[in-house]
MARKE-204471 format. One record per residue (C-alpha): residue number from 1; residue in one letter; x, y, z. Coordinates in steps of 0.1 Angstrom, whole numbers. Layout:
<rs>
@k NUM r A X X Y Y Z Z $
...
</rs>
This chain:
<rs>
@k 1 r M X -156 Y 366 Z 229 $
@k 2 r K X -122 Y 379 Z 218 $
@k 3 r Y X -111 Y 370 Z 182 $
@k 4 r R X -76 Y 370 Z 169 $
@k 5 r T X -65 Y 396 Z 144 $
@k 6 r L X -63 Y 385 Z 108 $
@k 7 r S X -31 Y 393 Z 89 $
@k 8 r P X -30 Y 408 Z 54 $
@k 9 r M X -20 Y 374 Z 40 $
@k 10 r Q X -51 Y 358 Z 57 $
@k 11 r K X -73 Y 386 Z 43 $
@k 12 r N X -60 Y 379 Z 8 $
@k 13 r Q X -67 Y 342 Z 14 $
@k 14 r I X -103 Y 351 Z 23 $
@k 15 r V X -106 Y 369 Z -9 $
@k 16 r G X -92 Y 340 Z -28 $
@k 17 r M X -116 Y 315 Z -12 $
@k 18 r R X -145 Y 338 Z -20 $
@k 19 r K X -134 Y 340 Z -56 $
@k 20 r A X -132 Y 302 Z -57 $
@k 21 r G X -169 Y 300 Z -47 $
@k 22 r M X -167 Y 294 Z -9 $
@k 23 r K X -196 Y 307 Z 12 $
@k 24 r C X -188 Y 334 Z 38 $
@k 25 r K X -199 Y 311 Z 67 $
@k 26 r D X -175 Y 284 Z 55 $
@k 27 r I X -147 Y 309 Z 53 $
@k 28 r A X -155 Y 321 Z 88 $
@k 29 r E X -152 Y 285 Z 101 $
@k 30 r V X -118 Y 280 Z 84 $
@k 31 r F X -104 Y 311 Z 101 $
@k 32 r S X -123 Y 308 Z 133 $
@k 33 r A X -136 Y 344 Z 127 $
@k 34 r P X -170 Y 360 Z 130 $
@k 35 r Y X -192 Y 361 Z 99 $
@k 36 r S X -193 Y 399 Z 101 $
@k 37 r T X -155 Y 401 Z 100 $
@k 38 r I X -154 Y 381 Z 68 $
@k 39 r S X -182 Y 401 Z 53 $
@k 40 r T X -164 Y 434 Z 61 $
@k 41 r I X -131 Y 422 Z 45 $
@k 42 r L X -149 Y 412 Z 14 $
@k 43 r S X -170 Y 444 Z 12 $
@k 44 r H X -138 Y 465 Z 15 $
@k 45 r W X -121 Y 445 Z -12 $
@k 46 r K X -151 Y 449 Z -36 $
@k 47 r V X -150 Y 487 Z -31 $
@k 48 r H X -112 Y 493 Z -31 $
@k 49 r G X -99 Y 462 Z -49 $
@k 50 r S X -75 Y 456 Z -20 $
@k 51 r V X -74 Y 446 Z 17 $
@k 52 r E X -43 Y 466 Z 26 $
@k 53 r S X -61 Y 498 Z 36 $
@k 54 r L X -83 Y 481 Z 62 $
@k 55 r K X -79 Y 498 Z 96 $
@k 56 r S X -47 Y 485 Z 112 $
@k 57 r Q X -48 Y 475 Z 149 $
@k 58 r C X -30 Y 494 Z 176 $
@k 59 r G X -4 Y 479 Z 200 $
@k 60 r R X 30 Y 464 Z 198 $
@k 61 r P X 46 Y 461 Z 163 $
@k 62 r R X 45 Y 426 Z 149 $
@k 63 r K X 79 Y 407 Z 152 $
@k 64 r L X 77 Y 392 Z 117 $
@k 65 r S X 77 Y 413 Z 86 $
@k 66 r E X 52 Y 404 Z 58 $
@k 67 r R X 80 Y 387 Z 39 $
@k 68 r D X 91 Y 366 Z 70 $
@k 69 r F X 54 Y 357 Z 75 $
@k 70 r R X 53 Y 344 Z 39 $
@k 71 r V X 85 Y 325 Z 44 $
@k 72 r L X 72 Y 308 Z 75 $
@k 73 r C X 39 Y 299 Z 59 $
@k 74 r H X 57 Y 284 Z 28 $
@k 75 r A X 82 Y 265 Z 50 $
@k 76 r V X 56 Y 248 Z 72 $
@k 77 r S X 34 Y 240 Z 42 $
@k 78 r S X 62 Y 225 Z 21 $
@k 79 r N X 76 Y 204 Z 50 $
@k 80 r R X 51 Y 195 Z 77 $
@k 81 r R X 77 Y 179 Z 98 $
@k 82 r H X 98 Y 209 Z 106 $
@k 83 r T X 106 Y 214 Z 142 $
@k 84 r L X 99 Y 246 Z 161 $
@k 85 r V X 137 Y 252 Z 164 $
@k 86 r E X 142 Y 248 Z 126 $
@k 87 r L X 114 Y 273 Z 119 $
@k 88 r A X 126 Y 297 Z 145 $
@k 89 r N X 161 Y 297 Z 130 $
@k 90 r L X 146 Y 303 Z 96 $
@k 91 r V X 130 Y 336 Z 105 $
@k 92 r S X 153 Y 345 Z 134 $
@k 93 r V X 127 Y 347 Z 162 $
@k 94 r S X 120 Y 326 Z 193 $
@k 95 r R X 101 Y 293 Z 193 $
@k 96 r T X 73 Y 309 Z 212 $
@k 97 r T X 69 Y 336 Z 185 $
@k 98 r V X 69 Y 309 Z 158 $
@k 99 r R X 42 Y 290 Z 176 $
@k 100 r F X 21 Y 322 Z 180 $
@k 101 r Y X 23 Y 329 Z 143 $
@k 102 r L X 16 Y 293 Z 133 $
@k 103 r R X -15 Y 293 Z 155 $
@k 104 r E X -26 Y 325 Z 138 $
@k 105 r L X -23 Y 307 Z 105 $
@k 106 r G X -44 Y 279 Z 119 $
@k 107 r F X -16 Y 253 Z 122 $
@k 108 r R X -14 Y 230 Z 152 $
@k 109 r N X 15 Y 205 Z 160 $
@k 110 r C X -3 Y 172 Z 158 $
@k 111 r I X 6 Y 135 Z 157 $
@k 112 r A X 6 Y 122 Z 121 $
@k 113 r P X -20 Y 93 Z 117 $
@k 114 r K X -4 Y 62 Z 103 $
@k 115 r K X -19 Y 52 Z 69 $
@k 116 r P X -7 Y 26 Z 43 $
@k 117 r Y X 16 Y 40 Z 16 $
@k 118 r L X -3 Y 45 Z -17 $
@k 119 r N X 15 Y 48 Z -51 $
@k 120 r V X -2 Y 60 Z -83 $
@k 121 r K X -15 Y 25 Z -92 $
@k 122 r H X -29 Y 20 Z -57 $
@k 123 r K X -49 Y 52 Z -60 $
@k 124 r A X -61 Y 43 Z -95 $
@k 125 r D X -73 Y 9 Z -82 $
@k 126 r R X -91 Y 25 Z -52 $
@k 127 r L X -109 Y 49 Z -76 $
@k 128 r A X -119 Y 19 Z -99 $
@k 129 r F X -132 Y 0 Z -68 $
@k 130 r A X -154 Y 30 Z -58 $
@k 131 r R X -168 Y 33 Z -93 $
@k 132 r A X -174 Y -4 Z -98 $
@k 133 r Y X -196 Y -6 Z -67 $
@k 134 r E X -211 Y 29 Z -64 $
@k 135 r S X -246 Y 16 Z -73 $
@k 136 r W X -246 Y -12 Z -47 $
@k 137 r T X -274 Y -11 Z -21 $
@k 138 r F X -271 Y -17 Z 17 $
@k 139 r E X -285 Y -52 Z 11 $
@k 140 r D X -258 Y -59 Z -15 $
@k 141 r W X -231 Y -50 Z 10 $
@k 142 r C X -247 Y -72 Z 37 $
@k 143 r N X -239 Y -102 Z 15 $
@k 144 r I X -201 Y -96 Z 17 $
@k 145 r I X -181 Y -118 Z 40 $
@k 146 r W X -157 Y -92 Z 54 $
@k 147 r T X -125 Y -110 Z 65 $
@k 148 r D X -91 Y -99 Z 78 $
@k 149 r E X -62 Y -108 Z 99 $
@k 150 r S X -47 Y -86 Z 126 $
@k 151 r S X -15 Y -88 Z 147 $
@k 152 r F X -13 Y -77 Z 183 $
@k 153 r E X 22 Y -69 Z 195 $
@k 154 r T X 36 Y -70 Z 230 $
@k 155 r G X 64 Y -45 Z 223 $
@k 156 r K X 66 Y -7 Z 228 $
@k 157 r N X 44 Y 16 Z 207 $
@k 158 r P X 62 Y 29 Z 175 $
@k 159 r R X 76 Y 64 Z 175 $
@k 160 r Q X 50 Y 90 Z 168 $
@k 161 r I X 57 Y 117 Z 142 $
@k 162 r R X 44 Y 152 Z 147 $
@k 163 r V X 34 Y 175 Z 119 $
@k 164 r W X 21 Y 210 Z 115 $
@k 165 r R X -15 Y 210 Z 101 $
@k 166 r K X -48 Y 228 Z 101 $
@k 167 r A X -79 Y 213 Z 116 $
@k 168 r Y X -93 Y 201 Z 83 $
@k 169 r E X -59 Y 187 Z 70 $
@k 170 r K X -57 Y 156 Z 92 $
@k 171 r Y X -57 Y 131 Z 63 $
@k 172 r N X -38 Y 152 Z 38 $
@k 173 r W X -10 Y 132 Z 22 $
@k 174 r D X 18 Y 153 Z 37 $
@k 175 r C X 2 Y 152 Z 72 $
@k 176 r I X 1 Y 114 Z 77 $
@k 177 r A X 28 Y 89 Z 85 $
@k 178 r P X 27 Y 62 Z 58 $
@k 179 r S X 30 Y 27 Z 72 $
@k 180 r F X 46 Y -1 Z 53 $
@k 181 r K X 41 Y -39 Z 55 $
@k 182 r S X 62 Y -55 Z 81 $
@k 183 r G X 70 Y -91 Z 89 $
@k 184 r R X 68 Y -85 Z 127 $
@k 185 r S X 39 Y -99 Z 145 $
@k 186 r S X 32 Y -112 Z 180 $
@k 187 r V X -3 Y -128 Z 180 $
@k 188 r M X -22 Y -132 Z 148 $
@k 189 r V X -60 Y -134 Z 148 $
@k 190 r W X -85 Y -139 Z 120 $
@k 191 r G X -121 Y -128 Z 120 $
@k 192 r A X -151 Y -123 Z 96 $
@k 193 r F X -187 Y -110 Z 95 $
@k 194 r T X -216 Y -103 Z 72 $
@k 195 r G X -247 Y -82 Z 76 $
@k 196 r F X -263 Y -112 Z 92 $
@k 197 r D X -236 Y -132 Z 111 $
@k 198 r K X -201 Y -131 Z 126 $
@k 199 r S X -173 Y -155 Z 132 $
@k 200 r P X -154 Y -161 Z 165 $
@k 201 r L X -119 Y -146 Z 167 $
@k 202 r I X -95 Y -173 Z 155 $
@k 203 r I X -60 Y -174 Z 169 $
@k 204 r I X -35 Y -185 Z 142 $
@k 205 r P X -3 Y -200 Z 158 $
@k 206 r L X 30 Y -189 Z 145 $
@k 207 r D X 38 Y -224 Z 132 $
@k 208 r K X 4 Y -227 Z 115 $
@k 209 r R X 6 Y -200 Z 89 $
@k 210 r S X 12 Y -220 Z 57 $
@k 211 r A X -14 Y -220 Z 29 $
@k 212 r R X -24 Y -256 Z 39 $
@k 213 r D X -29 Y -246 Z 75 $
@k 214 r F X -49 Y -215 Z 64 $
@k 215 r V X -73 Y -237 Z 44 $
@k 216 r T X -77 Y -261 Z 73 $
@k 217 r I X -81 Y -235 Z 101 $
@k 218 r V X -99 Y -207 Z 84 $
@k 219 r Y X -117 Y -220 Z 52 $
@k 220 r E X -128 Y -254 Z 64 $
@k 221 r G X -129 Y -245 Z 101 $
@k 222 r V X -149 Y -213 Z 99 $
@k 223 r L X -156 Y -198 Z 65 $
@k 224 r S X -175 Y -229 Z 52 $
@k 225 r G X -200 Y -223 Z 81 $
@k 226 r F X -211 Y -190 Z 66 $
@k 227 r Y X -221 Y -207 Z 34 $
@k 228 r F X -237 Y -237 Z 51 $
@k 229 r L X -259 Y -215 Z 73 $
@k 230 r H X -269 Y -189 Z 47 $
@k 231 r D X -303 Y -193 Z 30 $
@k 232 r D X -288 Y -185 Z -4 $
@k 233 r P X -251 Y -192 Z -4 $
@k 234 r E X -247 Y -181 Z -40 $
@k 235 r E X -254 Y -145 Z -29 $
@k 236 r L X -224 Y -144 Z -6 $
@k 237 r I X -191 Y -128 Z -19 $
@k 238 r L X -158 Y -132 Z -1 $
@k 239 r M X -137 Y -102 Z 7 $
@k 240 r E X -100 Y -109 Z 12 $
@k 241 r D X -70 Y -86 Z 9 $
@k 242 r G X -40 Y -94 Z -13 $
@k 243 r A X -20 Y -112 Z 15 $
@k 244 r P X 3 Y -139 Z 0 $
@k 245 r V X -15 Y -167 Z 18 $
@k 246 r H X -48 Y -156 Z 1 $
@k 247 r R X -32 Y -157 Z -34 $
@k 248 r S X -14 Y -190 Z -31 $
@k 249 r S X -25 Y -221 Z -50 $
@k 250 r L X -42 Y -241 Z -22 $
@k 251 r P X -66 Y -214 Z -11 $
@k 252 r L X -73 Y -206 Z -47 $
@k 253 r Q X -81 Y -243 Z -55 $
@k 254 r W X -103 Y -245 Z -25 $
@k 255 r R X -123 Y -214 Z -34 $
@k 256 r R X -127 Y -227 Z -70 $
@k 257 r A X -138 Y -261 Z -59 $
@k 258 r H X -165 Y -246 Z -37 $
@k 259 r G X -176 Y -220 Z -62 $
@k 260 r I X -167 Y -190 Z -40 $
@k 261 r E X -168 Y -156 Z -56 $
@k 262 r K X -143 Y -130 Z -45 $
@k 263 r L X -147 Y -92 Z -43 $
@k 264 r F X -122 Y -72 Z -63 $
@k 265 r W X -100 Y -55 Z -37 $
@k 266 r P X -75 Y -27 Z -43 $
@k 267 r A X -40 Y -32 Z -27 $
@k 268 r N X -30 Y -13 Z 5 $
@k 269 r S X -66 Y -4 Z 13 $
@k 270 r P X -74 Y -17 Z 48 $
@k 271 r D X -94 Y 15 Z 55 $
@k 272 r L X -121 Y 4 Z 31 $
@k 273 r N X -127 Y -28 Z 51 $
@k 274 r P X -152 Y -23 Z 79 $
@k 275 r I X -137 Y -51 Z 99 $
@k 276 r E X -108 Y -26 Z 107 $
@k 277 r N X -132 Y -10 Z 131 $
@k 278 r V X -135 Y -42 Z 150 $
@k 279 r W X -97 Y -44 Z 154 $
@k 280 r M X -97 Y -8 Z 166 $
@k 281 r V X -123 Y -16 Z 192 $
@k 282 r V X -104 Y -47 Z 204 $
@k 283 r K X -71 Y -27 Z 206 $
@k 284 r D X -88 Y 2 Z 225 $
@k 285 r L X -102 Y -23 Z 250 $
@k 286 r L X -67 Y -38 Z 255 $
@k 287 r K X -54 Y -4 Z 264 $
@k 288 r H X -74 Y -7 Z 297 $
@k 289 r H X -55 Y -38 Z 306 $
@k 290 r S X -19 Y -40 Z 318 $
@k 291 r R X 5 Y -45 Z 289 $
@k 292 r P X 11 Y -82 Z 282 $
@k 293 r N X 47 Y -95 Z 285 $
@k 294 r S X 42 Y -127 Z 265 $
@k 295 r K X 22 Y -141 Z 236 $
@k 296 r L X 2 Y -163 Z 260 $
@k 297 r E X -8 Y -133 Z 281 $
@k 298 r M X -18 Y -114 Z 249 $
@k 299 r I X -39 Y -143 Z 237 $
@k 300 r E X -57 Y -145 Z 271 $
@k 301 r K X -64 Y -107 Z 270 $
@k 302 r I X -77 Y -108 Z 234 $
@k 303 r Q X -100 Y -136 Z 242 $
@k 304 r S X -112 Y -118 Z 274 $
@k 305 r V X -122 Y -86 Z 256 $
</rs>
């Protein structure tokens, strides 16, 4: 197998990783290089205190100087959304050359995954959530009623943002496309499950989304069944996000009247809710169907999958 040549900058990065305590095999995985290559670089550094005198490779001179190489690395690391044209203009080479050097650094041009925006308070709340429940057992989590609403739209897919990242940087903050709450929706559905049971998917009509309708359709129509059928209803804990309808007075009064305990939930944290995996499965299944042109078609397809 032919391995790519490591640049002086990469060799210095290898030394830095080793100083930080990384194992040679882990460093080799990061740079997609043989273990023996990493070991040779580190051995030479230990003896000579530098990597610069390692045997250079023959062949065509490199198009980027060491300074331009550092400029390119800094540019793509500080702004992941640079285009190839912008980067090529920055170091006065072709787009093909830029792509070659970026691949040498381990960067790939990838679609940024969409994730909810998190401010400082959101992050602190998520950490508090993790610490509050870190001692819970699997049985404890089985008693949570995981609930959520999801919207299914009939329009075109949103524009995808591409970023430059390395293989292990997929969810780095500067490599994602933050998503913000939006009032747009086509078909709204509600669902729930515990470790022992699940609800049907409930279609919530556009004109039935008031707090009173939510209590009637969801709480009285479906949620009460979880408590009625459970051997020990007092063990159940309801999980809901911070949607306005969940925080309004009527749902709050209904929960208090029925003695329902709620799980503390950090804002903008759908990724912590396992029911998100259900929505992902449903939406993946819908991709195998022709795109619906109306809400009625969307409802029929959701119910069919």
